[in-house]
C-alpha positions as YAML, in Angstrom:
chain: A
units: angstrom
residues:
- id: 1
  name: MET
  ca: [0.09, 0.03, -0.05]
- id: 2
  name: ILE
  ca: [1.31, 3.07, -0.64]
- id: 3
  name: ASN
  ca: [1.15, 5.46, 2.32]
- id: 4
  name: LEU
  ca: [1.40, 9.51, 1.37]
- id: 5
  name: THR
  ca: [0.35, 10.98, 4.31]
- id: 6
  name: LYS
  ca: [2.74, 10.91, 7.79]
- id: 7
  name: GLY
  ca: [-0.28, 9.48, 10.02]
- id: 8
  name: CYS
  ca: [-0.22, 6.36, 7.95]
- id: 9
  name: LYS
  ca: [3.29, 5.79, 7.84]
- id: 10
  name: SER
  ca: [3.23, 4.79, 11.78]
- id: 11
  name: SER
  ca: [3.39, 0.94, 11.82]
- id: 12
  name: ASP
  ca: [0.77, 0.65, 14.63]
- id: 13
  name: VAL
  ca: [-1.68, 2.47, 12.42]
- id: 14
  name: VAL
  ca: [-5.27, 0.88, 11.83]
- id: 15
  name: ASN
  ca: [-6.66, 0.75, 8.52]
- id: 16
  name: SER
  ca: [-9.81, 2.90, 9.69]
- id: 17
  name: ASP
  ca: [-7.39, 5.56, 10.71]
- id: 18
  name: CYS
  ca: [-5.79, 5.73, 7.45]
- id: 19
  name: PRO
  ca: [-8.78, 5.41, 4.59]
- id: 20
  name: GLN
  ca: [-7.04, 5.33, 1.25]
- id: 21
  name: THR
  ca: [-8.66, 3.96, -1.87]
- id: 22
  name: ILE
  ca: [-7.12, 2.58, -5.35]
- id: 23
  name: GLY
  ca: [-9.88, 2.76, -8.11]
- id: 24
  name: PHE
  ca: [-9.98, 1.63, -11.77]
- id: 25
  name: GLU
  ca: [-12.91, 2.49, -14.13]
- id: 26
  name: PHE
  ca: [-13.33, 1.40, -18.13]
- id: 27
  name: LYS
  ca: [-16.23, 2.46, -20.04]
- id: 28
  name: ALA
  ca: [-17.08, 1.54, -23.86]
- id: 29
  name: GLY
  ca: [-19.75, 2.14, -26.16]
- id: 30
  name: THR
  ca: [-20.83, 1.73, -29.33]
- id: 31
  name: ILE
  ca: [-24.39, 2.48, -31.54]
- id: 32
  name: PHE
  ca: [-25.27, 0.15, -34.65]
- id: 33
  name: GLY
  ca: [-26.99, 1.51, -37.20]
- id: 34
  name: LYS
  ca: [-28.86, 4.41, -38.15]
- id: 35
  name: MET
  ca: [-29.18, 7.10, -34.96]
- id: 36
  name: PRO
  ca: [-30.28, 10.66, -34.25]
- id: 37
  name: PRO
  ca: [-27.22, 13.10, -33.49]
- id: 38
  name: TYR
  ca: [-28.43, 13.83, -29.82]
- id: 39
  name: GLU
  ca: [-27.91, 10.14, -28.87]
- id: 40
  name: ALA
  ca: [-24.26, 10.49, -29.91]
- id: 41
  name: PHE
  ca: [-21.67, 9.78, -27.02]
- id: 42
  name: CYS
  ca: [-20.28, 12.89, -25.64]
- id: 43
  name: MET
  ca: [-16.70, 12.77, -24.45]
- id: 44
  name: GLY
  ca: [-15.08, 15.28, -21.58]
- id: 45
  name: GLY
  ca: [-16.40, 16.57, -18.20]
- id: 46
  name: SER
  ca: [-16.45, 15.15, -14.76]
- id: 47
  name: SER
  ca: [-17.81, 11.87, -15.20]
- id: 48
  name: SER
  ca: [-16.03, 11.27, -18.64]
- id: 49
  name: VAL
  ca: [-12.12, 12.90, -19.10]
- id: 50
  name: ARG
  ca: [-11.82, 15.44, -16.27]
- id: 51
  name: GLY
  ca: [-10.05, 18.54, -17.09]
- id: 52
  name: TRP
  ca: [-12.33, 19.07, -20.06]
- id: 53
  name: SER
  ca: [-15.95, 21.08, -20.16]
- id: 54
  name: SER
  ca: [-18.89, 18.17, -20.70]
- id: 55
  name: CYS
  ca: [-18.60, 17.25, -24.39]
- id: 56
  name: ASP
  ca: [-15.94, 19.61, -24.90]
- id: 57
  name: LEU
  ca: [-13.49, 16.64, -26.48]
- id: 58
  name: ALA
  ca: [-15.84, 14.57, -29.02]
- id: 59
  name: VAL
  ca: [-19.52, 13.77, -29.99]
- id: 60
  name: SER
  ca: [-19.47, 10.48, -31.45]
- id: 61
  name: LYS
  ca: [-20.85, 6.96, -32.36]
- id: 62
  name: SER
  ca: [-18.34, 4.78, -30.53]
- id: 63
  name: PHE
  ca: [-15.90, 5.35, -27.47]
- id: 64
  name: VAL
  ca: [-13.82, 4.22, -24.65]
- id: 65
  name: GLU
  ca: [-12.99, 5.88, -21.85]
- id: 66
  name: GLY
  ca: [-10.58, 4.65, -18.64]
- id: 67
  name: THR
  ca: [-9.43, 5.82, -15.38]
- id: 68
  name: ALA
  ca: [-6.81, 5.22, -12.83]
- id: 69
  name: GLU
  ca: [-7.06, 6.75, -9.40]
- id: 70
  name: TYR
  ca: [-5.85, 6.73, -5.69]
- id: 71
  name: ARG
  ca: [-7.64, 8.80, -2.98]
- id: 72
  name: PHE
  ca: [-5.49, 9.37, 0.39]
- id: 73
  name: PRO
  ca: [-6.35, 11.59, 3.64]
- id: 74
  name: VAL
  ca: [-4.10, 14.83, 3.75]
- id: 75
  name: TRP
  ca: [-4.79, 16.57, 7.11]
- id: 76
  name: ARG
  ca: [-8.13, 15.93, 9.54]
- id: 77
  name: MET
  ca: [-11.26, 15.96, 6.54]
- id: 78
  name: ILE
  ca: [-8.93, 17.26, 3.67]
- id: 79
  name: SER
  ca: [-7.86, 14.58, 1.37]
- id: 80
  name: GLY
  ca: [-6.43, 14.33, -2.19]
- id: 81
  name: ALA
  ca: [-6.40, 12.34, -5.17]
- id: 82
  name: LEU
  ca: [-4.05, 11.50, -7.75]
- id: 83
  name: PHE
  ca: [-5.76, 10.39, -11.22]
- id: 84
  name: ALA
  ca: [-5.48, 9.60, -15.24]
- id: 85
  name: ASP
  ca: [-7.92, 9.74, -17.29]
- id: 86
  name: PHE
  ca: [-7.74, 8.74, -21.12]
- id: 87
  name: GLY
  ca: [-10.20, 8.55, -23.77]
- id: 88
  name: SER
  ca: [-10.42, 7.87, -27.49]
- id: 89
  name: HIS
  ca: [-14.01, 8.44, -30.20]
- id: 90
  name: LEU
  ca: [-12.37, 5.35, -32.00]
- id: 91
  name: TRP
  ca: [-12.50, 7.66, -35.30]
- id: 92
  name: SER
  ca: [-16.27, 7.72, -35.13]
- id: 93
  name: GLN
  ca: [-17.18, 11.39, -34.85]
- id: 94
  name: ASP
  ca: [-17.20, 11.76, -38.56]
- id: 95
  name: ASP
  ca: [-19.97, 8.70, -38.29]
- id: 96
  name: VAL
  ca: [-22.55, 10.98, -36.73]
- id: 97
  name: PRO
  ca: [-25.12, 12.52, -38.51]
- id: 98
  name: GLY
  ca: [-24.84, 16.28, -39.23]
- id: 99
  name: LYS
  ca: [-21.10, 15.61, -38.19]
- id: 100
  name: PRO
  ca: [-21.64, 18.04, -34.99]
- id: 101
  name: GLY
  ca: [-17.88, 17.39, -33.70]
- id: 102
  name: GLN
  ca: [-16.94, 19.08, -37.10]
- id: 103
  name: LEU
  ca: [-19.20, 21.79, -36.36]
- id: 104
  name: LEU
  ca: [-18.77, 22.51, -32.86]
- id: 105
  name: LYS
  ca: [-14.89, 22.25, -33.73]
- id: 106
  name: LYS
  ca: [-14.26, 19.65, -30.97]
- id: 107
  name: ARG
  ca: [-10.83, 18.82, -29.78]
- id: 108
  name: TRP
  ca: [-10.15, 15.72, -31.88]
...
């Protein structure tokens, strides 16, 4: 276990005194057949690739996203998190009818 805080490094610490969490998440999706543009997948935002506004990265017919995160206590009620997010629209942004990704000048 990785222990970043002083209180968690003690040899006699109890797990409940030092709550740490490691988490992984993977999401993928695709739409088969015809679809209206408003049903396309939006990439970016707090439940997608963090650091970008909602739907700011891509509007696509297929996608993959993943997250690795480590949460740890810092001091009293303050905690920290280290994370890495990734995502891809799998080159399907041009497959959305009306090409909203191009019209809205999405990053990918």
